[in-house]
C-alpha positions, 0 to 999 in steps of 0.5 A: 145967214148960216143954218145948223142943226140944234136938236131932233124931236121925236114928238114932232109928227111932221118935223125930224129935225129943227134947224138954227137960223142966225140973223144979224141985225148989223149992230155990233151991240145988238144980239144975234138971234139963232132959232129953231123954226122947224119944217112942219107942214102945218104951222100948228103941230099936234104931239103924238105924245102929250108933254108935261109942262116944264116944272119951273119955279122963276121970278116973274115980271113983278119979282115974285115967285112964280110956279108955272105949273101950279099957277097955270093948273086948269088954264089953257096956256102957251109957253115961249122960250125967248129974250127981250133983246131978240132982234126979230123972231120973239117980238113977232111971235109974241105980237102974233099971239097978242093979236089972236088974244085980243079976239077972244072974249074977255072971260076967254082972255082972263082964263088963257096963260100966256107965259114968256120964259127968258132964254137970256136971264142975265139981261132980262130982269123983271123990270125989263120983261115988265116993260117989254111985254107991257108993250105987247100985252100987260097980262102976259107973264114973264119969267127969269131966274137961273139959267141952268133951271130955264135951259132944263126945263126947255129941254124937258119940253124939246126946246133947245137953248144955249147961253148967250155968247158974246163974239169978238166983234161985240155980237151977242149970240143967243140960241133958243127954240122958236115954238110955242108950247100950248097946252089943254086945260082938260090935262094941263099937258102940252099937246101942240106947238106952234111953229115959227111959221104961224101967223096971228091968223093961225093962232087966232084960229087955233086958240079958241079950240085949244081953250076948249082942250080941242085939236086946232 
C-alpha cells in the first residue's frame, strides 16, 4: 500500500488534503484502485461554498445522450466518479448508497437521482455500465464518454481522476476521487460530500434530509 497527495480542496471544511490509496487485488489483469478518501471528521461533510453540478453531457447506459445538469434539475442528486472494474471502493460505495435508497418511500426513490460517472470510459461502455449497475440498483444512471470531458467535469467539483495506466507487470492503475457529491433540490447545487468512510447507515440517515434540502 502506498499513499500520495492528489489534490487540496478548500471547499472541505474538515479536510485540508485528500490522499490516494492504491490497493492491489493480487491479479495482474485486475485494475488497481487509487482513490482519494479524505480525512474528514464526519463521513458526510458540508461544504463552506456550494458548487454547481458538473456540466457534463455524456452517454447513459442505454446508449442515449444524457445532460447531467438538465436531467437532474430539481431532483436531489448523488454523483460518484468511479469505474466498474474497481476491486473494492466503487462497488462498496455504490452498494452502501443502494442499501440507503431502498429504505426510502417509493415516491422519494423515484425523485432521487443517483449518477455513476465512469473514470475509465475506454472499458466502461454503456453495456458494461448497465450490467454492473443492474446488479446494484437498476434505477441508477451510468454515464460514459470522452475521458477529457469527464476529467474536466470532475475537476470542476474538486474530484481528481487520472487516465488509467497499464503498468509493465500488467496491472491497470486507475486513480479517482472517492467522494460522493450530494446536491440539494432547492438550488441544484452540491452542498455536501460523502467521504470514503461513509457507511450505508450514514447514507440512510443523510439522504432523507438531503431530499428535503436540509443539512444531514
